N, C-alpha and C positions, 0 to 999 in steps of 0.2 A: 258801470257794472256789466258783467257778461249776462246776456239774456239767454239763459240755459233752456228755458221753455221754448223759445223760438228755435234754438239749435236742435232740440229734440224733434220738433215738428218738421223742420227742414230736412233732418236726417231721414225721417220716415218717408217723406214724399220722394226724396232722392233715391231711396232704396227701391221703391216701387218702380221708378223710372229705370233704374239700373237692371232690375230683374227682367223687365220686359226686353231691354236691349240685349242682355246676355242670352236670353232664350232665343231671340231672333238671330243673333250672331251665330250661335252654334247650330241652330236648325238650318239656316241658309247655307252655312259652310258645307253641311252634308249634302244639300240639294245641288250646290255648285260643283262639288267634287264628282257627284254622279253625272251631272250634265256635261262637264268638260272632259272627264276622264283624268287619270292620274298624270299623264304626260303634259297635257295642255294646262292642267291645274298647276303643275310645277313650273311650266313656262310662264304662265301669267303671274305667278308669285314672284318671279325674278324681277318683272317690270312693275306690275301693279301694286306690289306690297308697299311701295313708297307712300300710297294713300293710307293704307291701314296703319303703318308705322308712324304716319304723321300725327296720329293722336298724341304722341309724346310731345311733338313740337307745339301742337295746339294747346295742350294743357299748360305747358310752361309759358307760352306767349300770353295765354289768357290770364295766368297768374300775375304776369308782369303788368298787364293793363289793369287788372283788378286791384293790384297793390296801390296804384296811384288813385284809383277811384275810391277805394276804401279809406285811404288817408283823408281825402276830401270829405267823404261822408262822415268819418269819425270826428272831424272838426266842424261838421255841419255847414260846410262851405259849398253850396250847391252850384253856384256860378263857376267856381274853379273846377268842380267835378265835371260840368258840362264842357268846359274848355279841354279838360283831360280827354274826355270821350272823343271829341272832334279831332284832337291832336292824334289820338291813337289810330283813328281812321286814316289820317294822312301818313302816319308811320307805317301802317300795314300796307297801304298802297305802294309805298317805296320798297317795302320788303318784297311785295309781289313782283315789281319790276326787276329787282335784283335777282330773285329766284328764276324768273323767266329768262333773264339774260344768261345765267349760268346753265339752266336746263337746255337752252337752245344752242349752246356753244360746247362747253366741256361735256355736259351730260349726253348730248347727241353724239359727239365724237366717241365717247366711251361706249355708248350703246352699239354703234355701228362697227367699231374697230376692235373692241376688247371683249365683248361678250361672245361666247361660242354658241351661236344660234344657227340652225340649218338654213341654208341660203333660201330655200323655198318658203321659209316662215318669216324672213326678215321684214317684209312689207307689213305683215300683221303685227309684229313686235314694234315696228316704228309707230303705227297708229295707236296701239295700246299705250305706248309711252306718251304720245302727244295728248291723248284724251286724259291720261292720268295727271299730266301737268296742269291742264285746265281745271280738273277736279280739285287739285291741290290749291289752286288760286282761290277758288270759292271757299275752301275751308279756312284759308288764311284770313279772308275778308269777313268771315263769320265771327272771328275771335273777339273784336271789340264789343259786339252785341251780346255774345255769350258772357263775357267778363262783366258787362254792365248788369245783367240779370243776377249774377252771383254776388257782386259787390253790394247791390241793393237788397240782397237776400230775398229775392222774389222766386223762391224755389218752386212755387206752384206753377208759374209760367214755364220755368226751366223744365219741370217734370212733364208738363203737357207737350212741350216741343219734343221731349224725349220719347213720349208715347207715339207722337206723329212720326218721328224718325224711325222707330221700330217698325211701325206699320208699313211705311213706304219701302223700307229695306226688304221686308218680306214680300210685299206686292211686286216690287221690281224683279226680284229673283223668281217669284212664282210665274209671272208673265214670261220671263226669259226661258224658263224650263218648258213652257207650253209651246213655244214657237221654234221653228227650225231656221238656222242661219248658215250662210256660206262660210263665214268666219265666226266661230263661237266666241273666241276670246276678245275680239274687237267689239262684238255686239254686247258682251257682258260689260266691258269697260264703258260703253255708251249708256247702258242702263244705270250703272253706278253714278255716272256723271249727272244724269237727270235727277237722281235722288239727292245728290249733294246740292244741286241748284235749288230744289224745292225746299230743303231744310234752311239754306241761306236766306231765301225769300221770306220764310216763316219767321226766322229770328229778326230780320230787318223790319217787317211790318209790325210785329208785336212790340218790339222795343220802342219804335218811333211813336206808337200809339199809347203805350202804357207807362213809360218811364220819363220822368221830367228831365233827367240828365242826358237823355238821348235825342235832344233836339239838334238836328244836323245844321251846322254852320261852319263850313270848312275854312272860312276866313277868320281863323282864331285870332282874337284880339291882341295883336302885337306880342304874342307870347313866343317869340323865337327861342327864348331860353327854355321854355317848357317843351317846345318841339325837340330841341337839342337834348334835353334831359331824358325825355321819354324815348327818343330814338336811340340814345346811348344805352339806356336801361334795356329796351327791347332788343337792341343789337346784341348785347352781352347775353341776354336770355336766349336769343336765337342761337348763338354760338354754342351755349350749353346744351340746348335741346337737339341741335344738329349733331352734337357729339353722341347723344343717346341714339339717334337714328343711325348715325354713322357706324356705331358699334354693332347695332342689330343688323343693318344692311351689310356691313363689312363681313360679319360672321357668316351671313347667308351667302354672300358672293364667294367667300373662301370655301364654304361647303360645296357650292356649285362647282367650283374649280377642282377641288381635291376629291370629292365623293361622287357628285353627279346631280342631275336635275330632280330625280325622285327623292333623294335625301334633302334637297332644297325645299321640296314640297312639304316634307315632314317638319323641317325647321319652321316653315310658314305656319303650319297647323299648331306647332308648339307655341309660336308667338301669339296665336289666338287665345291660348290658355293664359299667357302672360297678360295680354290686353284685357281679358275678362277679369283677372285679379286686380289689375290696375284700375278698372272701373269700380270694382267693389271698394277698394281702398280710397279711390278718388271721390266716391260718393260720400263717404264719411268725412273726408277732409274738406270737401266743398262746403259742408255745413259749418265746419269749425274755422276754416281759413280766414273768412272776413273778420271774425272776432279777434284772432291772433294779430292781424294787421292793425285793426282799429285800436286794440289795447296798447300795442307798441307805439302807435302814432301819438297817443296822449300820455305816454310815459309810465304806464302801469306795468312795470317789469315783473312784479310778483304774479299778476294775473297771467302774463305771458308764460311764465314758468309753470304755473298750475295747468294752463291749457296744453302746453307741450307734454307734460306728464300724462294728463288725462287722454290726450289724443293718441299717444303711443300705446297706452293700455287698451283703448277701444280698438285701435287698428290691429293690435296683436290678437284681440278676441275675435274680430271679424275674420282675420286671415286664418287663424288656427281652426275655427269651426268649419271653414270651407276648404282649406288647403290639405289638411291631414287625410280626409277621405280620398281626395284626388291623388295624393302621393301613394297611399296604400292600395287603392283600387284603380290605378291608372288604366290597366288593361281592360277592366270591366267598363269603365267610362268610355274608352275609345271604341269598344265594340258597340255600345249603345248609341254613341254619337255618329259613328261612320260605318257601322256594320262590319267592315274589315279594316284592320289596322295596317296603314302603310309602314314600310320598313323604318326602323329607328324610333318611331313616334313615342312609344310607351316610355322608354328610358329618358327621352328628351323632356317629356312632361314632368318626370320626377326631378330632373335637374332644374327645370323652371320653378317648381314648387320650393325647392331649397333656396333658390335665388330670391324668390319673392318673400320668403319668411324673413330674410335679412334686409332686403331693400325696402320693404314696406315701412320699416321704422324710420327711414330717412324723411318720409313725407312731411311730418310736422316741422322738422328742422329746416327743410327747404322753404316752407312758408315763412318761418321766422327770418331766414336769410333774406328773402325778398322784402320783408317788412323793414329790415335794417337798411337795405338798399346798396350796400357796397359789393357790387357784383364782379368787378374786374378780376381781383385776386381769386375770388371764389371760382369763377368760370374757367380761368386759366388752369387752376389746379385740377378741377373736375375733368376738364377736357384731357389733360395730361394723363390722368389715371385711366381714362377710357381708351386713349390711344395705346397706352402700355398694355391694357387688357387685349386689345385687338392684335397688337404685335405678338403677344404671348400665344394667342390662338393660332396665328400664322406659323409661329415656330413649332408649335405642337403638331399641327398638320404636316408641316415640312419634315419633321422628325419621324413621321409615320405613326403617330398616335391616332386613336380612333376618334370618330365624330363626338363621342360622349366626353372624352377627356378635353378635347379642344373647346367644345361648347361650355364646359364647366368653368372656363376661365372667367366667365361673367360672375360667378359666385365670389371669387376673390376680389373682383372689382367692386361688387356691392358692399363687401365688408370694409374695404379701405375707404369707400365713399361715405359710409355711415359714420365711421370714426372721425373723418375729417369734418363732416358737417356738424357733428356735436361739438367738436373743439372750436370751430369757427363761431358758432352761436355763443358759446361760453365766453370766448375772448371779447366778442363785440358787445355783449349785453351785461356781463357779470353774473349770469346764471351759472350756478355751480355745475361743473361737469360730473362731479361725484354722484349727483342724484341719478343720472342715467347710467354711468359706468358701474357703480357699486350698489345700486338699489334696483332701479327699474329693469335694466337689461338682464342681470343675472337671474332675477325672479322670473322674467318672461321666458328666458332660455330654458330654465328648469321646468317650467310648465309645459313648454313645447316638447322637450325631450321625453318627459314622463308620458305625456298624452300620445305621442307617436308610438312609444313602446307598448303601452296598454292597449291602444286601439289596434295595433298590429296583432297583438295576442288574441284579442276578441275576434278579429276578422278571420283568424284561423278556423273558427268554428262556424262561420257563416257561409251561406251559399254564394257562389261567384256569379251573381246575377243582379238585376235591378233591386229586388227586395233585400238582398244582402247589403247592397250599397246604401239603401234607405235606413236599414237598421244600424249599420255602422255610423252613418252620419248622425242619426239621432243619439246614439250612445256617445259619440265624440262631442256633440254639442253639450250634453249634460256634464260630461267629465271635464271638459275645458272650462265650462262655467264655474263648476265647483272649485277646480284647482286655482283659477284666477281669483276667485272670491277669497280663498284661504291665503294664497301666497303673494298676490300682487296688489289687490285693492286695499288701500289703507283704511283706517277706521273712519276718517271724515267722509271719504267717498262711499264707504259702506253704509254709513248712517244716511247720507243723502239719497242713495238708491233705495234704501229701506223706506224712508219717508215718502219717496215718490210712489213706490208700489202701494203703500198703505193709503195714500191719497187717492190713487186711481181705483183701487179694488176694495 
């Protein structure tokens, strides 16, 4: 049976973690923009954004490792789970070596010969790149430990590390802004590297001390087949996540080439909004993902179907209550966040919101696909769709279309990917595709459209300041809640929620 009480507790703890990290992310972005200046901020974003965007790779890689751990825990085979953990460390070491080889050959060549950087700044850009690569390696090696915490559903420890992560990010940026440096962007990269190292060490120590499955013994018991399976699974996962990063970085580089470094800085800031929303969504899914994988591992397909439907509705609720105010009051939010809006940013944020409204619904189905385990066909198709999206963006830029039209190619990509993922899960598990296409999605789309129109109308009568944003957010929260309760939540789910509220209050 699904432990819904544990899922609720884990979700609450994860949201506290997420809110702290989001607050620190936005606050420090403002501090860094002020400290570096618009040009250096844009220059750093060209090189250093590989670390920020790596959150996509880390999330997918963690899900791949978590999949194997959750299967073992679902079967209560703790020895096998420990073997999986140690094997995943070996696999991630191999991934580190591969990425290092690519970074120091092709990546370095591309940096030196293909990026248009002023000659007097090339030395700084070189060192920012090298420091960012080392930071990237620490993040990769952190993945098995993070995945173990999630698979074991130790969200209290996961949340505590998140609080520490938020504090160290703020502290590093605070100290950076107090001191003066000859090269600001290199010094900033070094401060970030120190923070990534501290978080890695924290994950390492807590997992080794607190989790039984995290006893390190890299001499895995003759499980060459397990190493091959996990490496293959992680390899296909990495290809998929690299496609995500390639799409984001590719659009950023195209923007840098066709529009300029200032526009690239705005793309980077818009990606911060996207990352923030992905953290909101990921927080909810982190609490549900282990249950989807465990229920699939023991053959409870009906429970998987129920969890997919519930996860889509909860994801839509969380996204709608947060995304609609951002879409409507993007200019107010940018003014509060950064004091002055860089060129292009407000409209780019609105495009990001439309993208996330569609893409967020893919999350539960991605988890189900990882539980199924047949990744080769899936990742090849997903990567092809993303490459096509990047090519479309290039053609739009080359044809003279604006940054807004070219950046919007991601929206079409998200729609195609959502449809493909739903169909893939349906074919692999027998779960009816009609539930999503003809029930869940139309109802959620109707609620989203009506909520946007009504909130936009209400916003017309509100002040264009912080208080107006707060009132709009509160109104939107109530309206979305009522609309989902009427049009999306079924009678069984409604009775369960009602019973839970009566029990608590």
